[in-house]
Phi, psi and omega in degrees: 000120180288141180261139177270150176296146180292137177280144175291145178284127179299160177301153180305319182296341176267355183246007182220140178271137181298338178292350179275010180311318178301324178294318180297324181292343176284353178076023183259356183302315180301316179299318180294319181295326183266351184296133182287343179270146180296132185226137175216161175238140177233159175265186182298335178274006181064031174272133182291127181243347178202141174225132177270166181304325181296335178298314180294322177296317179300314181297320180292314183294320183273350181069026182284176180310131183264357182264012169288117181204179180309132175087352178269158177286137181302323185265004177301132178089351177282152170291160186303321181299312179292320179300316179296317181298308182291320179298316179297317181295314181293320178296326176296319178299314180294318182293314184273351180052047177211160183284161182211140175247138177211160178255149175212152180272136177225060185280155173233181183301327186263349187204148171265126181230135176239124182245157172255133179246124177257113179262114183252131179268132175220133179284124176223183177276002179286000000 
């Protein structure tokens, strides 16, 4: 499997939506920026509003879709089965206003991979 060069991580101002100010006021931005796990924030329409640096590293290492970026739909590019799974889980988080953990397969041609996804609910103006 050929490796692609790593993309530079965009500036923070290009990776965060100003509507996330309430999240920033919680003082968690530093934690999100430094967290080793890929982290993103979405709004109720599942539009990506924040990506941490580890998200870009994850995308590069796994060779996943590279056009996930600010303003795109989280499920854009997913097959229908995955889109249904993630949409249902995220809508449950918004409806119940509580966090949820789930596992999902992210296999590639060379490896079987099972990941844990932590969906955290936070009240914002989004």
